N, C-alpha and C positions, 0 to 999 in steps of 0.2 A: 646690418640690414636684415630686416625680417624676411622670413622665407615661408610664411604661412600658405598652405595650399587652399585655405578657406578662411573667410572672415567670421563665419559662425560655426558652432559645434553643436551636434545633436547630443542629447543626454536624456537619461531616464530619471524622472523625478518622482520620489515618493511624496505624494501630496496629503494623503490621509490614510486611514486604515484600509488595507487591501486595495489601494488605488495607485497605479503607476501611470504617469503621463509623460509622453515623449515631447520634449521641448528643444528649442534652439537658443543658444546664448552666444554673445560676442566672445571671441577668443581674446584674452587679456594681453595687453602689452607687457613685455618682460624687460627687466633691467640688468644691471651688473651682478645682482646677488640672487637671482631666482631663475626660473626656467619654465619651459612648456613641454609636457609629455604627450606624445601621440599614443594613446592607449591601444594595446594589442589584445590583451585578454585580462579578464577580471572575474574571480570566482564569487559565488554567492555563499555567504557565511550564515551560520545559524543566528548570529546577532542581527543580520539583515532581515532574516525571516521573522524574527521576533518583532522587529520594528514594523514589518509589513502587516503582521497579524494583529498587532495591538495599537497601530497608529503611532509608532515611535516609543521611546523610553527616555530616561534621563539624559542620554547622550545625544540622540538625534534631534536636530533643529528643523522640524518640518516647515515648509517643503524643502527637500534637499535632494541633491544628486547622490544616490547611494552607491555602494560598491567600494570595498577597501582591500581586496586581495589582488593588487594592481601590478601588472607587468606591461611595459611598453618601451618605445624608443624615444630618445631626447630629440625633440623638434627644434627647440631654442634653448640656449644656455648662456647665462652671463659669465663674464671672465672670472669673477671671484667665485661664483657658484661652481664653475667647472673645476677650478683649482681645489676647492674645499671637498668636493665629492669625487674628484679624480675621474671625471667623465667629459665627453664631448658630444657634439651633435652626431646623431646616428647610433650612439651606444644603446644597447638594451639594458634596462634596469628594472629591478623590483623595488617597489615603494611601500614602506611600512605605513600603517594607518596613523601612527603617532606623529604629531607635530609638536614636540616639546617646547614649552615657553622658555625653559632654561633658568628660571629664577624662582619658581615656587618651591615649596618644601619637598614635593614629590620629585621634582627634577633634580634638586640639589642633593637629595639622598639616594639617587640612583633609581628611583621608581617612576621614570618619566612616562611609563604606560598608564599611570593614574593621573596624568595631567590632561585635562579635558578642555583647555582654552581653545585649542584648534584640533581638528581630527578629520582625516580623509573619510569620505563617505557619510558625513554626519552634519556638515555645515549648511546653513540656510542659503538658498539661492539669492537671498537679498543681501548677502555679505557685501561690504563695500569694495572689496578687492575684485571678486569674481564670483560667479555662480558655480564655476567648474572645479568643485572640490571632491568629486567622486569618480570612481573607476568605470561606472556604467555610462561612458561618454566617449566621444571620438577623441577629445583632447582633455587634458587636466593640468591645472596650474601647479607648479612646483614651488612651494614656499621656501624661503631661505633656510628654515629650520627642519626641512624634510629629512627623513632618514632613508637613504637610497643605497642600493647594492647593485654593482655592476655584474651582469650575468652573461653567460655564454650565448652568443648569438646563434649558435648552431642548434640549440635545444628549443624545442617547441614552446612558445609562450603559454600554450594551454597546459603543459606540464609544469612550467615554472610557476604559474599562479597557484600551485599547490603549496607554496612555501609556508603559508600560515598554518594550516593543519599539521604539516610535518615539523615545522619549527616548534609549535606548541607541544606536540608529542615528545619531541626530544628534550625540551626544557622541563615539562611536567614530570617525565619519567626519571631523567637523570639528575637534575639539579634540585627540583622540588621534592620528588619522590625518593631521592637518595638511593636510586637503584645502582647496584654494583654487580660486577661480573659473577655469574652463578646464581644470582637472586631469582626468586619467583615473582613475576608481575602478573596481576589480574587487571584486566581492562574491561570495564562495564560500558557497553555501547560501542558498536562497530560502525559509527558514522565517520566522516572525514577526520575528526579529532581523534577518535578511537583508533582508526587505522594509522594515523600519524604516530600514535603512542606505541603501536606495535613496532613501527620502524624505530622509534626512540629506544625501545627495549632491546630490539635486535642489535642496534648499534652499540648499546651499552654492554652487550655480552651477557644478557640475562640467561640464566640456565633453564628457565621454564616460563613460557609466555601463554597466558590463558585469556581468552576473550569470550565475553558473554553477550548475548542479545536475545531477541525474540524469534519466534518461528518465521515471521515475515522478513527477518534479516538474514535469511539463509545465504543469499548472494553476497552480502557484505561479509558475513562470517567466513565464507569460502575465500574471499579476497584476503582476509586476515591471515589465513593459512598460507596463501601464496606469499605473503609478506614475511612469514616466519613464525606465526603462532603455532604452538605445539598442541593446544587443545582448544576446542570451542564447545560452549554449552548454551542451552536454550533456557532462559529464566522462566518461561511460561509452561514448559513441559518437563523440566528436570529440577531436582533439588540441588541448587548451586552449592550449598554448604557441604552436602554429602559428596558431590562429585569432585569438588576441589580438595576436600579432605582426602579422598582416595588417591588422587594424582600427586598429592604433596606429602604423602605419608603422615598426614595429620598436622603438618607444620603450617599450612595455609600460606598466605602471601606476605612477602616482605614489603611490597608496594602495591596499593590498589589505586587505579585511576578511574574516577567517575567521569566518563566522557559523554554522558547523555543526561538530559534533564528528566528526572522522574522523582516523585516525592519519597518513594521507599528506598531510593538508591543509596543514600547515605547510611540509612539504618542497616541495610544488607551488608554494606562494606565493613561494618564493625564485626560482623561474623566472618567475612572473607579474609580479613587481615590477621596475620599471626602475631605472636608476642613481639612487642617493640616495633610493630609495623608502622608504616606511614600511609595515610589516606590522602589523596589529592582530589579535591572536589572542584569541578568546573561548572556545575549546574547553576542556573539562575532561577529555579522554580521557587515560588513564594508559598508553596503548600507542603513544606517539609513535614514529615511525620513527627508525632510527639515522642516516638520511641528513640529518636536520635541520641539525645544526651543521656547516657546510661553508664552503669558500672563497668561495662566492657572497656571503655576508654581508660578507666582507672586501672583495672586489674590486668589488662594487657599492656599497659604503658604505651598506648597508641599516640601517634602524632597526627593531627587532622589539619590540613592546609588548604586554603582557598587559592585559586589561580585566576589571573586575568591577563591573558596574553603571554608575552615572552620578551626577553631582552634581545638586543641587536646580535649578540654573539651566536645565539641559537638560530637566528635567521640565516646568518652566513653558513653555519654548518648544514642547515637544511638545504640550502641552494647547492652546496657541493654534493650532497647526497642525490639530489635530483639530477644534477649534471652527470653523475657517475653512471647512471643507467643500471644501478644495482637491483632495483625493484621494478616490477611491472606496473608502474604508477598510472599508466593509461587506463587500467582497469578501474581506477577510482572515478574517472570522469564519465559519468553516465549520460550527460546531456550537454549540448552546446547551443547557444542561441545568439542572435544578433541583438543590437541595442533596441531595435524596433520590437523585439519579442521579449523584453525584460519582464513585462507583466506576466507572461506565460511562464517565464523562468522562476519568478518569485512564487507564483501559485503552486507550481510543481514542487519546489524545494520546501516551501513553508508547510505544505499540507502532505508531504511525503508521497506524492503521486508517482505513478508510472515507474516504480522501482528505482527512484532516483538515489544516487549516492552523493556525487559532487557535481554541481551544476556550474558551467562556465559561460560567460558572456564574451563573445569573440568578435573583434573588428576584422573584416577582411582586409 
């Protein structure tokens, strides 16, 4: 028997460039193999902001309910879905944005994060199943192929929705960046992903953690220090190569994480990486400098890797870190908004207004 508190659900829809509209949609019926989530909190991601500023990209099917850093409680769950996910009505869960099809080459080779058949926060409101595919809503449909994680009900959902930047940081530093105990890690960009990378480096036992940003990032860089960064430098007022050379005795970094989008970032990282170092690049900027491909990659024997998200294992690790209370993660959340205020949330995040760091959309 259904227990819906409402027949309709409010949601924030990205309809076109820099335009959010608040709409209501029917709550879908669920069956034996799927479920319904009552959304508690959902973070604004840089991917959302990119879609907001440019009217979507190759992933977003406008108009769509956006938001994919999703935490909530299970409102309805089918018997088979409950067994598969190990959850029941009332449990709090984190939901990854990926909905793998399970049969394409990406899924079958373990790269399900590159499967784009379905994806939370990106599906058209005209989809035949439901419009409720995003986290900026009161309720969200749980597809049978959803990847969910049961989380501690005693931890604030506002903190738990940080699982994506933290899991990205853990994966990018440790698995992709090959950071080992005692290594030096340089993180370019102190946004949510960069701060998550600080935690990833700290958890890996890095010997030296260095974070770079701009003068306007002073608050973020100070948070990086609270998370465990040993040194912070300002790219617009300091010579990064000289500064990092000094604090590493000329050895530079074993791992460089590019966690902010800037055309010159990849070129700079060739200088910041030491011999046989690894550069991890997460930027999506299409204006990369001509100086990127150079002899430094050859002579230093550098490895350059691109990243797009993270595997399930890293999410579980990140959630345990959040639940542990080891880090003052509340300092990352600079703004909280209601669903009715998503337009304001997107504008602030996308345009870097009001000293924002991480922006959350919270349902009371």
